[in-house]
C-alpha positions in Angstrom: 35.0 -2.2 19.3 33.5 -2.4 15.9 32.3 -5.1 13.6 34.5 -5.2 11.3 38.5 -4.7 10.6 39.6 -1.1 10.4 41.7 -0.3 7.0 44.8 1.8 8.1 44.4 3.0 11.7 45.0 -0.6 13.6 48.7 -0.7 15.0 50.4 -3.5 13.9 50.5 -5.8 17.2 45.9 -4.8 17.6 45.1 -6.4 14.2 41.0 -6.7 14.2 40.1 -10.4 13.1 39.9 -10.7 9.5 37.1 -13.3 10.0 34.2 -10.8 9.7 32.5 -10.1 6.1 32.5 -6.6 5.5 29.1 -4.6 5.3 28.7 -5.3 1.6 29.1 -8.5 1.0 26.6 -9.5 4.0 23.7 -7.0 2.1 22.9 -11.0 0.9 23.2 -13.1 4.1 19.5 -14.4 5.3 19.4 -12.0 8.0 19.5 -9.0 5.9 16.4 -10.4 3.5 13.0 -8.8 4.2 10.2 -11.1 2.8 6.5 -11.7 4.2 5.9 -14.8 5.5 3.9 -15.5 2.8 5.7 -14.5 0.1 8.3 -17.5 1.7 5.2 -19.7 2.0 4.2 -18.9 -1.6 7.6 -19.7 -3.4 8.0 -23.1 -0.4 4.6 -24.3 -1.9 6.1 -23.7 -5.9 3.7 -20.9 -6.4 5.0 -17.8 -8.6 5.2 -14.3 -7.1 5.1 -11.0 -9.0 6.4 -7.3 -8.4 4.0 -5.1 -9.5 4.2 -1.4 -8.8 0.9 0.6 -8.4 0.6 4.4 -8.8 -1.5 6.0 -5.8 -2.0 9.4 -4.4 0.5 10.0 -1.5 -2.0 10.9 1.2 -4.1 7.5 0.3 -0.2 6.0 0.6 0.4 7.1 3.8 -3.0 6.4 5.4 -3.1 2.4 3.4 0.7 1.9 4.8 -0.6 3.4 8.4 -3.5 1.4 8.5 -1.1 -1.7 7.6 0.6 -0.8 11.0 -2.3 -0.4 12.8 -3.3 -3.5 12.2 -0.8 -5.5 12.0 -0.7 -6.9 8.3 1.2 -6.7 4.9 0.5 -3.9 2.9 -0.4 -6.3 0.1 -3.1 -8.4 2.4 -4.7 -4.7 3.3 -5.1 -4.4 -0.7 -6.7 -7.4 -1.1 -8.5 -7.0 2.3 -9.8 -3.9 0.5 -10.6 -5.1 -3.5 -12.4 -8.7 -1.7 -14.2 -6.0 0.5 -15.7 -3.6 -2.2 -16.6 -5.7 -4.7 -19.8 -6.1 -5.1 -19.6 -2.1 -5.2 -16.5 -1.3 -6.9 -17.7 -1.4 -10.5 -20.7 1.7 -9.2 -17.7 3.0 -7.2 -15.0 3.2 -10.7 -18.2 4.4 -12.4 -18.3 7.5 -10.0 -14.2 7.7 -9.8 -14.3 8.2 -13.9 -16.9 10.7 -13.7 -15.4 12.8 -11.6 -12.0 12.6 -13.9 -13.9 13.3 -16.9 -15.3 16.5 -15.1 -11.6 17.9 -14.3 -10.5 17.6 -18.4 -11.9 20.6 -20.4 -12.4 20.7 -24.4 -10.4 22.6 -25.7 -10.0 24.1 -29.7 -6.4 24.3 -31.3 -8.4 25.8 -34.2 -9.6 23.5 -36.2 -10.2 20.5 -33.3 -12.1 20.4 -30.1 -9.4 18.7 -27.9 -9.6 17.5 -24.2 -7.0 19.3 -22.3 -6.0 17.8 -18.8 -6.1 20.5 -16.1 -2.8 20.5 -14.2 -2.2 17.7 -12.0 -2.9 19.1 -8.0 0.5 19.6 -7.1 -0.6 18.9 -3.7 -1.5 15.5 -3.3 1.0 13.7 -6.1 1.1 10.4 -7.5 3.5 8.3 -5.8 4.7 4.7 -6.8 3.8 1.9 -4.3 6.1 -1.4 -5.3 4.4 -5.3 -4.5 5.3 -8.6 -4.5 2.1 -10.7 -4.8 1.2 -14.4 -5.7 1.1 -14.4 -9.5 -2.7 -16.0 -9.5 -3.9 -12.8 -7.6 -2.0 -10.4 -10.4 -4.3 -12.5 -12.6 -7.3 -12.3 -10.3 -6.6 -8.6 -10.3 -6.5 -7.9 -14.2 -9.5 -9.9 -14.9 -11.0 -7.8 -12.6 -10.0 -4.8 -14.5 -11.2 -5.9 -17.3 -14.5 -7.0 -15.9 -15.1 -4.1 -14.4 -13.6 -1.6 -17.3 -11.1 0.2 -15.2 -8.6 1.8 -16.9 -5.3 0.0 -14.7 -5.0 -2.2 -12.1 -4.0 1.3 -10.3 -7.3 3.0 -10.5 -8.8 0.3 -9.1 -7.3 -0.1 -5.8 -7.2 3.4 -5.4 -10.8 3.0 -5.4 -11.0 -0.2 -3.5 -8.5 1.5 -1.3 -9.8 4.6 -1.0 -14.2 3.4 0.1 -12.8 0.6 2.2 -10.7 2.7 4.4 -13.3 5.4 4.7 -15.5 2.7 5.7 -13.1 2.1 8.8 -12.9 5.3 9.6 -16.3 5.9 10.0 -16.5 2.1 11.7 -13.5 3.5 14.4 -15.8 7.0 14.7 -19.2 4.8 15.7 -17.0 3.1 18.2 -15.4 5.8 19.9 -18.5 7.7 19.6 -20.5 3.8 21.5 -17.8 3.8 24.2 -18.7 7.5 25.0 -21.8 7.1 25.5 -21.5 4.3 27.9 -20.4 5.6 31.2 -19.4 2.5 33.5 -21.3 2.5 37.0 -19.6 3.6 40.1 -20.4 1.1 42.9 -20.1 3.3 45.1 -22.7 6.0 43.6 -25.6 4.0 44.6 -27.9 5.8 47.8 
Protein backbone atom coordinates (compact mmCIF):
# COMPACT_ATOMS: atom_id res chain seq x y z
CA UNK A 1 0.00 0.00 0.00
CA UNK A 2 1.26 3.46 -0.85
CA UNK A 3 2.28 5.96 1.83
CA UNK A 4 0.39 8.72 0.05
CA UNK A 5 -3.35 9.19 -0.46
CA UNK A 6 -4.66 8.43 -3.90
CA UNK A 7 -6.58 11.29 -5.45
CA UNK A 8 -9.58 9.85 -7.30
CA UNK A 9 -9.05 6.06 -7.25
CA UNK A 10 -10.16 5.38 -3.69
CA UNK A 11 -13.51 3.96 -2.85
CA UNK A 12 -15.64 6.11 -0.51
CA UNK A 13 -15.25 3.65 2.37
CA UNK A 14 -11.53 2.97 1.76
CA UNK A 15 -10.14 6.48 1.94
CA UNK A 16 -6.41 6.52 2.59
CA UNK A 17 -5.19 8.31 5.71
CA UNK A 18 -4.61 11.98 5.03
CA UNK A 19 -2.21 12.57 7.93
CA UNK A 20 0.82 11.66 5.81
CA UNK A 21 2.53 14.40 3.78
CA UNK A 22 2.77 14.34 0.03
CA UNK A 23 6.28 13.98 -1.46
CA UNK A 24 6.60 17.64 -2.35
CA UNK A 25 6.11 18.93 1.19
CA UNK A 26 8.31 16.14 2.66
CA UNK A 27 11.42 17.44 0.91
CA UNK A 28 12.04 20.02 3.60
CA UNK A 29 12.04 17.55 6.48
CA UNK A 30 15.36 16.90 8.24
CA UNK A 31 15.41 13.27 7.04
CA UNK A 32 15.63 14.44 3.44
CA UNK A 33 18.45 16.93 3.90
CA UNK A 34 21.95 15.78 3.13
CA UNK A 35 24.76 17.48 4.98
CA UNK A 36 28.18 16.28 5.90
CA UNK A 37 28.98 15.92 9.57
CA UNK A 38 31.73 18.52 9.29
CA UNK A 39 29.47 21.12 7.74
CA UNK A 40 26.90 20.62 10.48
CA UNK A 41 29.59 20.87 13.13
CA UNK A 42 30.91 24.07 11.54
CA UNK A 43 27.52 25.69 11.55
CA UNK A 44 26.85 24.63 15.14
CA UNK A 45 30.13 26.26 16.17
CA UNK A 46 29.19 29.47 14.39
CA UNK A 47 31.60 28.99 11.51
CA UNK A 48 30.17 30.22 8.20
CA UNK A 49 29.98 27.80 5.29
CA UNK A 50 30.47 29.01 1.73
CA UNK A 51 29.33 27.35 -1.48
CA UNK A 52 31.82 27.32 -4.34
CA UNK A 53 32.03 25.53 -7.65
CA UNK A 54 35.13 24.24 -9.38
CA UNK A 55 35.60 23.39 -13.05
CA UNK A 56 37.60 20.19 -13.47
CA UNK A 57 38.13 17.76 -16.34
CA UNK A 58 35.48 15.02 -16.36
CA UNK A 59 38.09 12.27 -16.06
CA UNK A 60 39.60 13.92 -12.97
CA UNK A 61 36.14 14.39 -11.45
CA UNK A 62 35.46 10.67 -11.91
CA UNK A 63 38.79 9.72 -10.29
CA UNK A 64 38.13 12.17 -7.44
CA UNK A 65 34.66 10.72 -6.77
CA UNK A 66 35.90 7.13 -6.98
CA UNK A 67 38.76 7.78 -4.56
CA UNK A 68 36.39 9.61 -2.21
CA UNK A 69 34.08 6.59 -2.13
CA UNK A 70 36.91 4.07 -1.68
CA UNK A 71 38.53 5.86 1.26
CA UNK A 72 35.57 6.86 2.35
CA UNK A 73 35.94 10.62 2.77
CA UNK A 74 34.02 13.59 1.50
CA UNK A 75 34.99 15.26 -1.76
CA UNK A 76 35.93 18.38 0.20
CA UNK A 77 38.24 16.42 2.54
CA UNK A 78 39.95 14.70 -0.40
CA UNK A 79 40.43 18.06 -2.12
CA UNK A 80 41.84 19.69 1.02
CA UNK A 81 44.16 16.70 1.58
CA UNK A 82 45.41 16.98 -2.00
CA UNK A 83 46.11 20.71 -1.76
CA UNK A 84 47.80 20.37 1.64
CA UNK A 85 49.95 17.39 0.58
CA UNK A 86 51.12 18.98 -2.68
CA UNK A 87 51.62 22.48 -1.28
CA UNK A 88 55.46 22.29 -1.12
CA UNK A 89 55.66 21.49 -4.85
CA UNK A 90 52.45 23.16 -5.99
CA UNK A 91 54.18 26.25 -7.42
CA UNK A 92 56.35 24.07 -9.66
CA UNK A 93 53.35 21.94 -10.69
CA UNK A 94 51.34 25.07 -11.53
CA UNK A 95 54.17 26.48 -13.68
CA UNK A 96 54.41 23.20 -15.61
CA UNK A 97 50.63 23.11 -16.07
CA UNK A 98 50.53 26.72 -17.26
CA UNK A 99 53.43 26.09 -19.68
CA UNK A 100 51.54 23.12 -21.14
CA UNK A 101 48.46 25.32 -21.59
CA UNK A 102 50.55 27.99 -23.36
CA UNK A 103 51.82 25.35 -25.79
CA UNK A 104 48.20 24.59 -26.73
CA UNK A 105 47.71 28.17 -27.96
CA UNK A 106 49.13 29.44 -31.22
CA UNK A 107 49.69 32.98 -32.50
CA UNK A 108 47.60 33.90 -35.56
CA UNK A 109 47.80 37.02 -37.67
CA UNK A 110 44.62 38.87 -38.54
CA UNK A 111 46.52 40.95 -41.13
CA UNK A 112 47.52 43.67 -38.71
CA UNK A 113 48.09 42.08 -35.29
CA UNK A 114 49.30 38.77 -33.96
CA UNK A 115 46.67 37.24 -31.71
CA UNK A 116 46.86 34.22 -29.49
CA UNK A 117 43.98 31.93 -30.34
CA UNK A 118 43.36 28.84 -28.27
CA UNK A 119 43.10 25.60 -30.15
CA UNK A 120 39.74 23.84 -29.97
CA UNK A 121 39.13 22.15 -26.64
CA UNK A 122 39.56 18.43 -26.48
CA UNK A 123 36.10 16.96 -26.72
CA UNK A 124 37.17 13.67 -25.14
CA UNK A 125 37.71 15.32 -21.76
CA UNK A 126 35.25 18.19 -21.25
CA UNK A 127 35.18 20.16 -18.04
CA UNK A 128 32.44 19.59 -15.47
CA UNK A 129 31.35 21.73 -12.55
CA UNK A 130 31.82 20.38 -9.04
CA UNK A 131 29.68 22.23 -6.48
CA UNK A 132 31.19 22.12 -2.97
CA UNK A 133 30.46 23.59 0.45
CA UNK A 134 33.51 24.57 2.48
CA UNK A 135 34.09 26.48 5.65
CA UNK A 136 34.59 30.12 4.69
CA UNK A 137 38.04 30.13 6.31
CA UNK A 138 39.12 27.29 4.01
CA UNK A 139 37.88 29.24 0.98
CA UNK A 140 39.95 32.21 2.18
CA UNK A 141 43.04 29.97 2.47
CA UNK A 142 42.48 28.61 -1.05
CA UNK A 143 42.10 32.16 -2.39
CA UNK A 144 45.32 33.22 -0.63
CA UNK A 145 47.13 30.24 -2.17
CA UNK A 146 45.80 31.16 -5.63
CA UNK A 147 47.23 34.67 -5.18
CA UNK A 148 50.49 33.49 -3.59
CA UNK A 149 51.22 30.87 -6.25
CA UNK A 150 49.95 32.95 -9.19
CA UNK A 151 47.37 30.38 -10.22
CA UNK A 152 44.74 31.57 -12.67
CA UNK A 153 41.85 30.40 -10.47
CA UNK A 154 40.82 28.12 -7.60
CA UNK A 155 39.87 25.55 -10.19
CA UNK A 156 43.35 25.52 -11.71
CA UNK A 157 44.96 25.19 -8.29
CA UNK A 158 42.69 22.29 -7.33
CA UNK A 159 43.04 20.54 -10.72
CA UNK A 160 46.83 20.61 -10.50
CA UNK A 161 46.86 19.49 -6.85
CA UNK A 162 44.34 16.68 -7.34
CA UNK A 163 46.01 15.43 -10.52
CA UNK A 164 49.40 15.13 -8.82
CA UNK A 165 48.02 13.77 -5.54
CA UNK A 166 45.80 11.13 -7.12
CA UNK A 167 48.71 10.05 -9.36
CA UNK A 168 50.82 9.65 -6.20
CA UNK A 169 48.06 7.54 -4.61
CA UNK A 170 47.85 5.29 -7.69
CA UNK A 171 51.65 4.86 -7.70
CA UNK A 172 51.64 3.95 -3.99
CA UNK A 173 48.86 1.42 -4.56
CA UNK A 174 50.79 -0.17 -7.43
CA UNK A 175 53.98 -0.44 -5.35
CA UNK A 176 51.97 -1.98 -2.52
CA UNK A 177 50.35 -4.49 -4.90
CA UNK A 178 53.78 -5.44 -6.29
CA UNK A 179 55.11 -5.96 -2.77
CA UNK A 180 52.19 -8.24 -1.97
CA UNK A 181 52.96 -10.31 -5.05
CA UNK A 182 56.60 -10.70 -3.97
CA UNK A 183 55.70 -11.82 -0.47
CA UNK A 184 54.79 -15.47 -0.83
CA UNK A 185 53.65 -16.95 2.45
CA UNK A 186 55.60 -19.97 3.57
CA UNK A 187 53.64 -23.21 3.51
CA UNK A 188 54.18 -25.00 6.87
CA UNK A 189 53.70 -28.41 5.20
CA UNK A 190 56.31 -27.74 2.51
CA UNK A 191 59.34 -28.35 4.75
CA UNK A 192 61.79 -31.19 3.98
